[in-house]
C-alpha positions, 0 to 999 in steps of 0.5 A: 931791103926788103924787095916785094915784086920781081918784074922780069923782062927778055929783051930781043931786038925791040927798041921800037917797043922798050922805052913803052914798056919801061915806062908803064912800070915806071908808072906804077911807082912800086915801092920794094919791086925790083926791075930785071932786064936780060938782053938776049943778044940784041941787034938794034939798040934794045941794050942800049935803052935798057942800059940806060934806064938802068942809070937813071933807076935804081931799082932796073937791073940789066943782064947782057947774054949772047943770043939763047932764046927767051926760055933762057933769057927768063931763065937768068931773070930769074936766077937774079930776082929777089922778090917775094913775088915774080912776074914777066912782061913781055918787052913788046906789052904795056901795063895799065896804071896801078896794075901790078900795085894792086895786084900786089896788095892782093898777095900781101893781103891773102898769103895764100895765095900762090897765083894770081893771073889778072886779065889781058887786052890784046892788041893787033891791027885787025881787033882788040880782044879783051880777056876777063879772067874771073876770080877762082881758086883752084886748090890742087893739080886735078882741078886745074887740069880739070879748067884747063880741058872744059877750056874755063876761061885761065891764060897759060901766058907768063905775063899775066900772073 
């Protein structure tokens, strides 16, 4: 079976958030996708919660490792992914309804796109910050660096690509 999208979630001590994160992904009803969770040595019930989801949903895979940090967890997720496209989401985040479906449709219709960036909203106790991303085509690394140095809107977060 072809897997179009791999969603990688590094998890460490997020028992208060992981249910909302996973439910937001599952509500997308993504055919031909996989959710790869890497429990990075959690000392709370995060790993148990993730294992429960994996038992209920065959496209969720959970890997456990001793605590090595978020980069090691993401790298393990990358090594296990089988999708033609991949995305990351942090375990204390959630995704808006249909976000992955809409973005995947764009990618499947435009095979020349390497990276698709979409808007994010940051919620905190003080304020809501919305980052609107304008559509832009960047042809090479020099152009990308120029955009960044000018301060134009481009996000280097891994979780909105």
